[in-house]
C-alpha positions in Angstrom: 24.0 1.4 -1.1 22.9 2.7 -4.3 19.8 5.3 -4.3 17.4 2.8 -6.1 18.0 0.2 -3.3 17.5 3.0 -0.5 14.0 4.3 -2.8 12.9 0.7 -2.5 13.3 0.4 1.4 11.6 3.9 1.9 9.2 2.7 -0.5 8.0 -0.2 0.9 7.9 1.6 5.1 5.3 4.5 3.4 3.0 1.7 1.9 3.4 -0.5 4.7 2.4 2.7 6.6 -0.1 3.6 4.3 -1.7 0.4 4.5 -2.0 0.2 7.7 -3.8 3.5 8.0 -6.4 2.0 5.6 -6.9 -1.3 7.3 -6.7 0.4 10.9 -10.1 -1.1 11.9 -8.8 -5.0 11.2 -5.4 -5.8 10.6 -4.1 -1.9 11.2 -2.2 -2.7 14.2 -0.5 -5.6 13.3 0.8 -4.0 9.6 1.8 -0.9 11.8 4.0 -3.0 14.0 5.6 -4.7 11.0 6.0 -1.3 9.1 7.8 -0.1 12.3 10.2 -3.1 12.3 10.9 -2.5 8.6 11.3 1.1 9.4 14.1 -0.1 12.2 15.6 -1.9 9.6 15.4 0.6 6.8 17.2 3.2 9.0 20.0 0.8 10.0 20.3 0.0 6.3 20.0 3.4 4.1 19.7 5.7 6.5 17.2 9.2 6.0 18.6 9.2 2.4 15.5 8.8 0.1 12.6 10.3 2.3 11.2 10.8 -1.5 10.3 7.3 -1.4 9.2 7.0 1.7 6.2 9.8 0.3 5.7 7.7 -3.0 5.0 4.5 -0.9 2.1 6.5 0.9 0.5 7.2 -2.2 1.0 3.2 -3.1 -2.5 2.0 -1.2 -4.5 4.6 -2.0 -3.9 4.7 -5.7 -4.2 1.0 -5.5 -7.7 1.6 -3.4 -8.6 3.9 -6.5 -7.7 1.4 -9.1 -9.7 -1.7 -7.7 -12.8 0.6 -7.2 -13.0 2.5 -10.7 -15.6 0.9 -12.0 -18.2 1.9 -9.0 -19.5 2.8 -6.9 -22.4 0.9 -7.1 -23.4 -2.2 -8.3 -21.2 -3.8 -11.1 -21.8 -6.5 -13.2 -19.2 -8.6 -14.9 -20.2 -10.9 -17.4 -19.1 -14.4 -18.9 -20.5 -17.0 -21.3 -21.8 -19.2 -19.0 -22.6 -16.8 -15.9 -23.1 -12.9 -14.5 -21.7 -11.8 -11.2 -22.6 -8.7 -9.7 -20.9 -7.4 -6.8 -21.2 -4.0 -4.5 -18.1 -1.4 -4.8 
């Protein structure tokens, strides 16, 4: 298989384990099981050729959390033509 496929597979494994860690108090155990199954599949298909993808995948979820909370911390309000909605970040 190509390097791009190997990188994408390891990226998915890293992101899955990162999501399992971030959500460990809610759905983390189920995500960890799915990540382990994905790990076995990626190891069988591409081997350990692109561990850099795994490290990159570990960083995806924290970057996503940071991006979604970029307006916070505190109460953040958005205004449309007809309404104002406030959320706590």
